CHARMM internal coordinates of N, CA and C (Angstrom, degrees):
IC EDIT
DIST 1 N 1 CA 1.4890
DIST 1 CA 1 C 1.5418
ANGL 1 N 1 CA 1 C 104.66
DIST 1 C 2 N 1.2615
ANGL 1 CA 1 C 2 N 118.82
DIHE 1 N 1 CA 1 C 2 N -49.97
DIST 2 N 2 CA 1.4953
ANGL 1 C 2 N 2 CA 118.89
DIHE 1 CA 1 C 2 N 2 CA -170.43
DIST 2 CA 2 C 1.5497
ANGL 2 N 2 CA 2 C 108.49
DIHE 1 C 2 N 2 CA 2 C -56.68
DIST 2 C 3 N 1.3082
ANGL 2 CA 2 C 3 N 112.11
DIHE 2 N 2 CA 2 C 3 N -44.72
DIST 3 N 3 CA 1.5827
ANGL 2 C 3 N 3 CA 117.02
DIHE 2 CA 2 C 3 N 3 CA -179.36
DIST 3 CA 3 C 1.5417
ANGL 3 N 3 CA 3 C 108.79
DIHE 2 C 3 N 3 CA 3 C -62.40
DIST 3 C 4 N 1.2769
ANGL 3 CA 3 C 4 N 116.67
DIHE 3 N 3 CA 3 C 4 N -42.48
DIST 4 N 4 CA 1.5027
ANGL 3 C 4 N 4 CA 123.41
DIHE 3 CA 3 C 4 N 4 CA -175.36
DIST 4 CA 4 C 1.6227
ANGL 4 N 4 CA 4 C 103.66
DIHE 3 C 4 N 4 CA 4 C -64.47
DIST 4 C 5 N 1.3508
ANGL 4 CA 4 C 5 N 112.16
DIHE 4 N 4 CA 4 C 5 N -43.13
DIST 5 N 5 CA 1.6321
ANGL 4 C 5 N 5 CA 112.84
DIHE 4 CA 4 C 5 N 5 CA -179.47
DIST 5 CA 5 C 1.4655
ANGL 5 N 5 CA 5 C 110.52
DIHE 4 C 5 N 5 CA 5 C -64.82
DIST 5 C 6 N 1.3351
ANGL 5 CA 5 C 6 N 120.91
DIHE 5 N 5 CA 5 C 6 N -34.39
DIST 6 N 6 CA 1.4229
ANGL 5 C 6 N 6 CA 120.68
DIHE 5 CA 5 C 6 N 6 CA -176.43
DIST 6 CA 6 C 1.5370
ANGL 6 N 6 CA 6 C 111.98
DIHE 5 C 6 N 6 CA 6 C -79.79
DIST 6 C 7 N 1.3374
ANGL 6 CA 6 C 7 N 112.90
DIHE 6 N 6 CA 6 C 7 N -42.68
DIST 7 N 7 CA 1.4948
ANGL 6 C 7 N 7 CA 114.41
DIHE 6 CA 6 C 7 N 7 CA -176.39
DIST 7 CA 7 C 1.5236
ANGL 7 N 7 CA 7 C 116.44
DIHE 6 C 7 N 7 CA 7 C -92.59
DIST 7 C 8 N 1.3754
ANGL 7 CA 7 C 8 N 113.81
DIHE 7 N 7 CA 7 C 8 N -12.70
DIST 8 N 8 CA 1.4477
ANGL 7 C 8 N 8 CA 117.91
DIHE 7 CA 7 C 8 N 8 CA 178.71
DIST 8 CA 8 C 1.5212
ANGL 8 N 8 CA 8 C 114.11
DIHE 7 C 8 N 8 CA 8 C 70.74
DIST 8 C 9 N 1.3567
ANGL 8 CA 8 C 9 N 113.21
DIHE 8 N 8 CA 8 C 9 N 11.08
DIST 9 N 9 CA 1.4850
ANGL 8 C 9 N 9 CA 121.08
DIHE 8 CA 8 C 9 N 9 CA -178.85
DIST 9 CA 9 C 1.5889
ANGL 9 N 9 CA 9 C 104.08
DIHE 8 C 9 N 9 CA 9 C -99.78
DIST 9 C 10 N 1.2545
ANGL 9 CA 9 C 10 N 118.18
DIHE 9 N 9 CA 9 C 10 N 118.77
DIST 10 N 10 CA 1.4308
ANGL 9 C 10 N 10 CA 120.70
DIHE 9 CA 9 C 10 N 10 CA 175.72
DIST 10 CA 10 C 1.5740
ANGL 10 N 10 CA 10 C 120.71
DIHE 9 C 10 N 10 CA 10 C -97.56
DIST 10 C 11 N 1.3983
ANGL 10 CA 10 C 11 N 110.26
DIHE 10 N 10 CA 10 C 11 N 18.68
DIST 11 N 11 CA 1.4042
ANGL 10 C 11 N 11 CA 121.44
DIHE 10 CA 10 C 11 N 11 CA 177.20
DIST 11 CA 11 C 1.6125
ANGL 11 N 11 CA 11 C 110.53
DIHE 10 C 11 N 11 CA 11 C -55.78
DIST 11 C 12 N 1.3246
ANGL 11 CA 11 C 12 N 117.18
DIHE 11 N 11 CA 11 C 12 N -55.52
DIST 12 N 12 CA 1.4251
ANGL 11 C 12 N 12 CA 121.07
DIHE 11 CA 11 C 12 N 12 CA 176.34
DIST 12 CA 12 C 1.4850
ANGL 12 N 12 CA 12 C 115.45
DIHE 11 C 12 N 12 CA 12 C -56.88
DIST 12 C 13 N 1.2982
ANGL 12 CA 12 C 13 N 117.13
DIHE 12 N 12 CA 12 C 13 N -46.41
DIST 13 N 13 CA 1.4397
ANGL 12 C 13 N 13 CA 121.05
DIHE 12 CA 12 C 13 N 13 CA 179.26
DIST 13 CA 13 C 1.5447
ANGL 13 N 13 CA 13 C 108.44
DIHE 12 C 13 N 13 CA 13 C -61.05
DIST 13 C 14 N 1.3275
ANGL 13 CA 13 C 14 N 115.53
DIHE 13 N 13 CA 13 C 14 N -45.65
DIST 14 N 14 CA 1.6178
ANGL 13 C 14 N 14 CA 113.91
DIHE 13 CA 13 C 14 N 14 CA -177.45
DIST 14 CA 14 C 1.5807
ANGL 14 N 14 CA 14 C 108.46
DIHE 13 C 14 N 14 CA 14 C -63.96
DIST 14 C 15 N 1.3453
ANGL 14 CA 14 C 15 N 117.23
DIHE 14 N 14 CA 14 C 15 N -34.45
DIST 15 N 15 CA 1.4040
ANGL 14 C 15 N 15 CA 118.02
DIHE 14 CA 14 C 15 N 15 CA -179.10
DIST 15 CA 15 C 1.5849
ANGL 15 N 15 CA 15 C 111.66
DIHE 14 C 15 N 15 CA 15 C -62.26
DIST 15 C 16 N 1.3970
ANGL 15 CA 15 C 16 N 110.76
DIHE 15 N 15 CA 15 C 16 N -48.10
DIST 16 N 16 CA 1.4970
ANGL 15 C 16 N 16 CA 115.98
DIHE 15 CA 15 C 16 N 16 CA 174.80
DIST 16 CA 16 C 1.5229
ANGL 16 N 16 CA 16 C 113.65
DIHE 15 C 16 N 16 CA 16 C -53.66
DIST 16 C 17 N 1.3359
ANGL 16 CA 16 C 17 N 114.29
DIHE 16 N 16 CA 16 C 17 N -41.22
DIST 17 N 17 CA 1.5269
ANGL 16 C 17 N 17 CA 116.71
DIHE 16 CA 16 C 17 N 17 CA -179.38
DIST 17 CA 17 C 1.4386
ANGL 17 N 17 CA 17 C 114.04
DIHE 16 C 17 N 17 CA 17 C -68.82
DIST 17 C 18 N 1.3392
ANGL 17 CA 17 C 18 N 112.76
DIHE 17 N 17 CA 17 C 18 N -41.12
DIST 18 N 18 CA 1.4813
ANGL 17 C 18 N 18 CA 119.22
DIHE 17 CA 17 C 18 N 18 CA 174.96
DIST 18 CA 18 C 1.5261
ANGL 18 N 18 CA 18 C 113.31
DIHE 17 C 18 N 18 CA 18 C -58.07
DIST 18 C 19 N 1.3858
ANGL 18 CA 18 C 19 N 116.81
DIHE 18 N 18 CA 18 C 19 N -44.81
DIST 19 N 19 CA 1.4141
ANGL 18 C 19 N 19 CA 120.56
DIHE 18 CA 18 C 19 N 19 CA 174.91
DIST 19 CA 19 C 1.4543
ANGL 19 N 19 CA 19 C 114.22
DIHE 18 C 19 N 19 CA 19 C -61.40
DIST 19 C 20 N 1.2989
ANGL 19 CA 19 C 20 N 117.87
DIHE 19 N 19 CA 19 C 20 N -39.54
DIST 20 N 20 CA 1.5362
ANGL 19 C 20 N 20 CA 121.32
DIHE 19 CA 19 C 20 N 20 CA 178.34
DIST 20 CA 20 C 1.4928
ANGL 20 N 20 CA 20 C 111.14
DIHE 19 C 20 N 20 CA 20 C -75.14
DIST 20 C 21 N 1.3108
ANGL 20 CA 20 C 21 N 117.21
DIHE 20 N 20 CA 20 C 21 N -29.19
DIST 21 N 21 CA 1.5415
ANGL 20 C 21 N 21 CA 119.16
DIHE 20 CA 20 C 21 N 21 CA 173.17
DIST 21 CA 21 C 1.5486
ANGL 21 N 21 CA 21 C 106.99
DIHE 20 C 21 N 21 CA 21 C -58.96
DIST 21 C 22 N 1.2892
ANGL 21 CA 21 C 22 N 120.19
DIHE 21 N 21 CA 21 C 22 N -46.27
DIST 22 N 22 CA 1.4344
ANGL 21 C 22 N 22 CA 124.37
DIHE 21 CA 21 C 22 N 22 CA 177.88
DIST 22 CA 22 C 1.5376
ANGL 22 N 22 CA 22 C 113.83
DIHE 21 C 22 N 22 CA 22 C -59.23
DIST 22 C 23 N 1.3568
ANGL 22 CA 22 C 23 N 116.50
DIHE 22 N 22 CA 22 C 23 N -38.21
DIST 23 N 23 CA 1.3387
ANGL 22 C 23 N 23 CA 119.74
DIHE 22 CA 22 C 23 N 23 CA 179.10
DIST 23 CA 23 C 1.5900
ANGL 23 N 23 CA 23 C 110.97
DIHE 22 C 23 N 23 CA 23 C -71.09
DIST 23 C 24 N 1.3374
ANGL 23 CA 23 C 24 N 114.18
DIHE 23 N 23 CA 23 C 24 N -42.20
DIST 24 N 24 CA 1.4003
ANGL 23 C 24 N 24 CA 121.21
DIHE 23 CA 23 C 24 N 24 CA 174.03
DIST 24 CA 24 C 1.5691
ANGL 24 N 24 CA 24 C 112.43
DIHE 23 C 24 N 24 CA 24 C -56.04
DIST 24 C 25 N 1.3735
ANGL 24 CA 24 C 25 N 114.46
DIHE 24 N 24 CA 24 C 25 N -47.49
DIST 25 N 25 CA 1.4519
ANGL 24 C 25 N 25 CA 116.92
DIHE 24 CA 24 C 25 N 25 CA 176.26
DIST 25 CA 25 C 1.4575
ANGL 25 N 25 CA 25 C 117.20
DIHE 24 C 25 N 25 CA 25 C -60.74
DIST 25 C 26 N 1.3328
ANGL 25 CA 25 C 26 N 115.30
DIHE 25 N 25 CA 25 C 26 N -39.00
DIST 26 N 26 CA 1.4653
ANGL 25 C 26 N 26 CA 123.38
DIHE 25 CA 25 C 26 N 26 CA 179.43
DIST 26 CA 26 C 1.4907
ANGL 26 N 26 CA 26 C 109.01
DIHE 25 C 26 N 26 CA 26 C -65.72
DIST 26 C 27 N 1.3217
ANGL 26 CA 26 C 27 N 122.87
DIHE 26 N 26 CA 26 C 27 N -29.02
DIST 27 N 27 CA 1.4234
ANGL 26 C 27 N 27 CA 130.17
DIHE 26 CA 26 C 27 N 27 CA -176.84
DIST 27 CA 27 C 1.4603
ANGL 27 N 27 CA 27 C 116.07
DIHE 26 C 27 N 27 CA 27 C -89.04
DIST 27 C 28 N 1.3038
ANGL 27 CA 27 C 28 N 115.55
DIHE 27 N 27 CA 27 C 28 N -2.35
DIST 28 N 28 CA 1.4665
ANGL 27 C 28 N 28 CA 113.75
DIHE 27 CA 27 C 28 N 28 CA -179.46
DIST 28 CA 28 C 1.4520
ANGL 28 N 28 CA 28 C 116.57
DIHE 27 C 28 N 28 CA 28 C -68.11
DIST 28 C 29 N 1.3988
ANGL 28 CA 28 C 29 N 120.34
DIHE 28 N 28 CA 28 C 29 N -31.49
DIST 29 N 29 CA 1.3984
ANGL 28 C 29 N 29 CA 127.81
DIHE 28 CA 28 C 29 N 29 CA 174.59
DIST 29 CA 29 C 1.5004
ANGL 29 N 29 CA 29 C 104.78
DIHE 28 C 29 N 29 CA 29 C -94.89
DIST 29 C 30 N 1.2331
ANGL 29 CA 29 C 30 N 128.83
DIHE 29 N 29 CA 29 C 30 N 96.63
DIST 30 N 30 CA 1.3580
ANGL 29 C 30 N 30 CA 129.58
DIHE 29 CA 29 C 30 N 30 CA -177.57
DIST 30 CA 30 C 1.6349
ANGL 30 N 30 CA 30 C 112.96
DIHE 29 C 30 N 30 CA 30 C -52.25
DIST 30 C 31 N 1.2329
ANGL 30 CA 30 C 31 N 117.78
DIHE 30 N 30 CA 30 C 31 N -46.99
DIST 31 N 31 CA 1.4774
ANGL 30 C 31 N 31 CA 124.13
DIHE 30 CA 30 C 31 N 31 CA -175.78
DIST 31 CA 31 C 1.5842
ANGL 31 N 31 CA 31 C 109.89
DIHE 30 C 31 N 31 CA 31 C -64.38
DIST 31 C 32 N 1.3149
ANGL 31 CA 31 C 32 N 111.79
DIHE 31 N 31 CA 31 C 32 N -42.58
DIST 32 N 32 CA 1.4858
ANGL 31 C 32 N 32 CA 121.88
DIHE 31 CA 31 C 32 N 32 CA -177.69
DIST 32 CA 32 C 1.6552
ANGL 32 N 32 CA 32 C 104.37
DIHE 31 C 32 N 32 CA 32 C -67.50
DIST 32 C 33 N 1.3190
ANGL 32 CA 32 C 33 N 118.87
DIHE 32 N 32 CA 32 C 33 N -47.31
DIST 33 N 33 CA 1.3510
ANGL 32 C 33 N 33 CA 122.95
DIHE 32 CA 32 C 33 N 33 CA 177.60
DIST 33 CA 33 C 1.5610
ANGL 33 N 33 CA 33 C 110.98
DIHE 32 C 33 N 33 CA 33 C -58.04
DIST 33 C 34 N 1.2711
ANGL 33 CA 33 C 34 N 116.89
DIHE 33 N 33 CA 33 C 34 N -46.19
DIST 34 N 34 CA 1.4665
ANGL 33 C 34 N 34 CA 117.50
DIHE 33 CA 33 C 34 N 34 CA 176.83
DIST 34 CA 34 C 1.5107
ANGL 34 N 34 CA 34 C 108.73
DIHE 33 C 34 N 34 CA 34 C -58.03
DIST 34 C 35 N 1.3120
ANGL 34 CA 34 C 35 N 122.43
DIHE 34 N 34 CA 34 C 35 N -46.27
DIST 35 N 35 CA 1.4398
ANGL 34 C 35 N 35 CA 128.15
DIHE 34 CA 34 C 35 N 35 CA -178.16
DIST 35 CA 35 C 1.5365
ANGL 35 N 35 CA 35 C 108.96
DIHE 34 C 35 N 35 CA 35 C -56.78
DIST 35 C 36 N 1.2738
ANGL 35 CA 35 C 36 N 113.60
DIHE 35 N 35 CA 35 C 36 N -44.78
DIST 36 N 36 CA 1.4910
ANGL 35 C 36 N 36 CA 118.40
DIHE 35 CA 35 C 36 N 36 CA -179.38
DIST 36 CA 36 C 1.4675
ANGL 36 N 36 CA 36 C 111.11
DIHE 35 C 36 N 36 CA 36 C -63.19
DIST 36 C 37 N 1.4203
ANGL 36 CA 36 C 37 N 115.25
DIHE 36 N 36 CA 36 C 37 N -42.63
DIST 37 N 37 CA 1.4551
ANGL 36 C 37 N 37 CA 113.01
DIHE 36 CA 36 C 37 N 37 CA 179.36
DIST 37 CA 37 C 1.4818
ANGL 37 N 37 CA 37 C 114.73
DIHE 36 C 37 N 37 CA 37 C -72.72
DIST 37 C 38 N 1.3331
ANGL 37 CA 37 C 38 N 117.96
DIHE 37 N 37 CA 37 C 38 N -27.16
DIST 38 N 38 CA 1.3984
ANGL 37 C 38 N 38 CA 123.25
DIHE 37 CA 37 C 38 N 38 CA 172.31
DIST 38 CA 38 C 1.5602
ANGL 38 N 38 CA 38 C 112.51
DIHE 37 C 38 N 38 CA 38 C -58.92
DIST 38 C 39 N 1.3291
ANGL 38 CA 38 C 39 N 110.59
DIHE 38 N 38 CA 38 C 39 N -52.50
DIST 39 N 39 CA 1.4421
ANGL 38 C 39 N 39 CA 122.17
DIHE 38 CA 38 C 39 N 39 CA 178.69
DIST 39 CA 39 C 1.5660
ANGL 39 N 39 CA 39 C 110.53
DIHE 38 C 39 N 39 CA 39 C -58.61
DIST 39 C 40 N 1.3277
ANGL 39 CA 39 C 40 N 117.74
DIHE 39 N 39 CA 39 C 40 N -42.55
DIST 40 N 40 CA 1.4563
ANGL 39 C 40 N 40 CA 119.83
DIHE 39 CA 39 C 40 N 40 CA 179.79
DIST 40 CA 40 C 1.5732
ANGL 40 N 40 CA 40 C 107.77
DIHE 39 C 40 N 40 CA 40 C -66.47
DIST 40 C 41 N 1.3130
ANGL 40 CA 40 C 41 N 118.61
DIHE 40 N 40 CA 40 C 41 N -39.33
DIST 41 N 41 CA 1.4764
ANGL 40 C 41 N 41 CA 120.81
DIHE 40 CA 40 C 41 N 41 CA 175.84
DIST 41 CA 41 C 1.4998
ANGL 41 N 41 CA 41 C 112.58
DIHE 40 C 41 N 41 CA 41 C -61.19
DIST 41 C 42 N 1.2671
ANGL 41 CA 41 C 42 N 113.86
DIHE 41 N 41 CA 41 C 42 N -40.76
DIST 42 N 42 CA 1.5701
ANGL 41 C 42 N 42 CA 119.84
DIHE 41 CA 41 C 42 N 42 CA 179.00
DIST 42 CA 42 C 1.5290
ANGL 42 N 42 CA 42 C 108.52
DIHE 41 C 42 N 42 CA 42 C -62.18
DIST 42 C 43 N 1.3222
ANGL 42 CA 42 C 43 N 115.32
DIHE 42 N 42 CA 42 C 43 N -45.28
DIST 43 N 43 CA 1.4312
ANGL 42 C 43 N 43 CA 118.27
DIHE 42 CA 42 C 43 N 43 CA -175.10
DIST 43 CA 43 C 1.5189
ANGL 43 N 43 CA 43 C 107.76
DIHE 42 C 43 N 43 CA 43 C -68.05
DIST 43 C 44 N 1.2511
ANGL 43 CA 43 C 44 N 120.68
DIHE 43 N 43 CA 43 C 44 N -37.34
DIST 44 N 44 CA 1.4541
ANGL 43 C 44 N 44 CA 127.98
DIHE 43 CA 43 C 44 N 44 CA -174.00
DIST 44 CA 44 C 1.5290
ANGL 44 N 44 CA 44 C 107.06
DIHE 43 C 44 N 44 CA 44 C -67.15
DIST 44 C 45 N 1.3481
ANGL 44 CA 44 C 45 N 115.70
DIHE 44 N 44 CA 44 C 45 N -37.17
DIST 45 N 45 CA 1.3753
ANGL 44 C 45 N 45 CA 119.18
DIHE 44 CA 44 C 45 N 45 CA 179.95
DIST 45 CA 45 C 1.5208
ANGL 45 N 45 CA 45 C 118.73
DIHE 44 C 45 N 45 CA 45 C -102.09
DIST 45 C 46 N 1.3235
ANGL 45 CA 45 C 46 N 111.45
DIHE 45 N 45 CA 45 C 46 N 13.24
DIST 46 N 46 CA 1.4601
ANGL 45 C 46 N 46 CA 117.53
DIHE 45 CA 45 C 46 N 46 CA 174.53
DIST 46 CA 46 C 1.4180
ANGL 46 N 46 CA 46 C 121.45
DIHE 45 C 46 N 46 CA 46 C 65.68
DIST 46 C 47 N 1.4641
ANGL 46 CA 46 C 47 N 113.47
DIHE 46 N 46 CA 46 C 47 N 21.94
DIST 47 N 47 CA 1.5036
ANGL 46 C 47 N 47 CA 117.29
DIHE 46 CA 46 C 47 N 47 CA -178.90
DIST 47 CA 47 C 1.4437
ANGL 47 N 47 CA 47 C 109.84
DIHE 46 C 47 N 47 CA 47 C -98.29
DIST 47 C 48 N 1.3736
ANGL 47 CA 47 C 48 N 120.18
DIHE 47 N 47 CA 47 C 48 N 1.00
DIST 48 N 48 CA 1.4553
ANGL 47 C 48 N 48 CA 116.39
DIHE 47 CA 47 C 48 N 48 CA -178.47
DIST 48 CA 48 C 1.5464
ANGL 48 N 48 CA 48 C 114.81
DIHE 47 C 48 N 48 CA 48 C -95.79
DIST 48 C 49 N 1.2873
ANGL 48 CA 48 C 49 N 115.20
DIHE 48 N 48 CA 48 C 49 N 16.12
DIST 49 N 49 CA 1.3911
ANGL 48 C 49 N 49 CA 119.67
DIHE 48 CA 48 C 49 N 49 CA 177.63
DIST 49 CA 49 C 1.4912
ANGL 49 N 49 CA 49 C 116.60
DIHE 48 C 49 N 49 CA 49 C 73.66
DIST 49 C 50 N 1.4487
ANGL 49 CA 49 C 50 N 115.07
DIHE 49 N 49 CA 49 C 50 N 15.09
DIST 50 N 50 CA 1.4190
ANGL 49 C 50 N 50 CA 121.45
DIHE 49 CA 49 C 50 N 50 CA -179.99
DIST 50 CA 50 C 1.4961
ANGL 50 N 50 CA 50 C 108.48
DIHE 49 C 50 N 50 CA 50 C -118.51
DIST 50 C 51 N 1.3010
ANGL 50 CA 50 C 51 N 117.26
DIHE 50 N 50 CA 50 C 51 N 134.07
DIST 51 N 51 CA 1.4322
ANGL 50 C 51 N 51 CA 120.42
DIHE 50 CA 50 C 51 N 51 CA -177.70
DIST 51 CA 51 C 1.5733
ANGL 51 N 51 CA 51 C 109.18
DIHE 50 C 51 N 51 CA 51 C -77.30
DIST 51 C 52 N 1.3173
ANGL 51 CA 51 C 52 N 124.71
DIHE 51 N 51 CA 51 C 52 N 130.33
DIST 52 N 52 CA 1.3769
ANGL 51 C 52 N 52 CA 127.09
DIHE 51 CA 51 C 52 N 52 CA -177.66
DIST 52 CA 52 C 1.5558
ANGL 52 N 52 CA 52 C 106.99
DIHE 51 C 52 N 52 CA 52 C -129.99
DIST 52 C 53 N 1.3557
ANGL 52 CA 52 C 53 N 113.98
DIHE 52 N 52 CA 52 C 53 N 166.24
DIST 53 N 53 CA 1.4219
ANGL 52 C 53 N 53 CA 122.00
DIHE 52 CA 52 C 53 N 53 CA 174.66
DIST 53 CA 53 C 1.4909
ANGL 53 N 53 CA 53 C 109.51
DIHE 52 C 53 N 53 CA 53 C -146.71
DIST 53 C 54 N 1.3420
ANGL 53 CA 53 C 54 N 115.70
DIHE 53 N 53 CA 53 C 54 N 152.83
DIST 54 N 54 CA 1.4357
ANGL 53 C 54 N 54 CA 118.64
DIHE 53 CA 53 C 54 N 54 CA 178.27
DIST 54 CA 54 C 1.5764
ANGL 54 N 54 CA 54 C 108.84
DIHE 53 C 54 N 54 CA 54 C -63.46
DIST 54 C 55 N 1.3699
ANGL 54 CA 54 C 55 N 109.10
DIHE 54 N 54 CA 54 C 55 N 150.20
DIST 55 N 55 CA 1.4772
ANGL 54 C 55 N 55 CA 117.37
DIHE 54 CA 54 C 55 N 55 CA -176.10
DIST 55 CA 55 C 1.5302
ANGL 55 N 55 CA 55 C 114.14
DIHE 54 C 55 N 55 CA 55 C -62.48
DIST 55 C 56 N 1.4020
ANGL 55 CA 55 C 56 N 119.31
DIHE 55 N 55 CA 55 C 56 N -29.19
DIST 56 N 56 CA 1.4763
ANGL 55 C 56 N 56 CA 119.12
DIHE 55 CA 55 C 56 N 56 CA 174.04
DIST 56 CA 56 C 1.4370
ANGL 56 N 56 CA 56 C 110.34
DIHE 55 C 56 N 56 CA 56 C -63.36
DIST 56 C 57 N 1.4697
ANGL 56 CA 56 C 57 N 119.03
DIHE 56 N 56 CA 56 C 57 N -37.91
DIST 57 N 57 CA 1.4811
ANGL 56 C 57 N 57 CA 124.16
DIHE 56 CA 56 C 57 N 57 CA -169.81
DIST 57 CA 57 C 1.6430
ANGL 57 N 57 CA 57 C 103.45
DIHE 56 C 57 N 57 CA 57 C -71.31
DIST 57 C 58 N 1.3670
ANGL 57 CA 57 C 58 N 113.42
DIHE 57 N 57 CA 57 C 58 N -44.56
DIST 58 N 58 CA 1.4355
ANGL 57 C 58 N 58 CA 118.88
DIHE 57 CA 57 C 58 N 58 CA -179.08
DIST 58 CA 58 C 1.5317
ANGL 58 N 58 CA 58 C 113.19
DIHE 57 C 58 N 58 CA 58 C -61.03
DIST 58 C 59 N 1.3424
ANGL 58 CA 58 C 59 N 117.59
DIHE 58 N 58 CA 58 C 59 N -37.50
DIST 59 N 59 CA 1.4704
ANGL 58 C 59 N 59 CA 121.69
DIHE 58 CA 58 C 59 N 59 CA 175.62
DIST 59 CA 59 C 1.4936
ANGL 59 N 59 CA 59 C 115.26
DIHE 58 C 59 N 59 CA 59 C -67.51
DIST 59 C 60 N 1.3838
ANGL 59 CA 59 C 60 N 111.72
DIHE 59 N 59 CA 59 C 60 N -38.41
DIST 60 N 60 CA 1.5027
ANGL 59 C 60 N 60 CA 119.09
DIHE 59 CA 59 C 60 N 60 CA 176.96
DIST 60 CA 60 C 1.5405
ANGL 60 N 60 CA 60 C 111.82
DIHE 59 C 60 N 60 CA 60 C -65.33
DIST 60 C 61 N 1.3805
ANGL 60 CA 60 C 61 N 111.65
DIHE 60 N 60 CA 60 C 61 N -39.68
DIST 61 N 61 CA 1.4178
ANGL 60 C 61 N 61 CA 114.74
DIHE 60 CA 60 C 61 N 61 CA -177.71
DIST 61 CA 61 C 1.5880
ANGL 61 N 61 CA 61 C 112.27
DIHE 60 C 61 N 61 CA 61 C -69.07
DIST 61 C 62 N 1.2595
ANGL 61 CA 61 C 62 N 112.40
DIHE 61 N 61 CA 61 C 62 N -34.80
DIST 62 N 62 CA 1.4259
ANGL 61 C 62 N 62 CA 118.69
DIHE 61 CA 61 C 62 N 62 CA 178.83
DIST 62 CA 62 C 1.5721
ANGL 62 N 62 CA 62 C 115.24
DIHE 61 C 62 N 62 CA 62 C -86.18
DIST 62 C 63 N 1.2449
ANGL 62 CA 62 C 63 N 114.74
DIHE 62 N 62 CA 62 C 63 N -0.01
DIST 63 N 63 CA 1.5198
ANGL 62 C 63 N 63 CA 125.19
DIHE 62 CA 62 C 63 N 63 CA -178.05
DIST 63 CA 63 C 1.4929
ANGL 63 N 63 CA 63 C 113.38
DIHE 62 C 63 N 63 CA 63 C 66.42
DIST 63 C 64 N 1.1425
ANGL 63 CA 63 C 64 N 118.78
DIHE 63 N 63 CA 63 C 64 N 37.15
DIST 64 N 64 CA 1.5914
ANGL 63 C 64 N 64 CA 125.59
DIHE 63 CA 63 C 64 N 64 CA -179.08
DIST 64 CA 64 C 1.4747
ANGL 64 N 64 CA 64 C 108.58
DIHE 63 C 64 N 64 CA 64 C -96.40
END
COOR INIT
IC SEED 1 N 1 CA 1 C
IC BUILD
């Protein structure tokens, strides 16, 4: 907000609002939202049968 106030550029503010709009949309169905969070937790901890790696490792592997 401070940056937007100083620059008069609302791009960052609009990006944050869009991100939170997606969060709000995904939260409309409480049961589905809980399932999504559970699935994300399983992926994070490797218990979903899917191999994952930390984001910094992925970026390094891709040369990003």
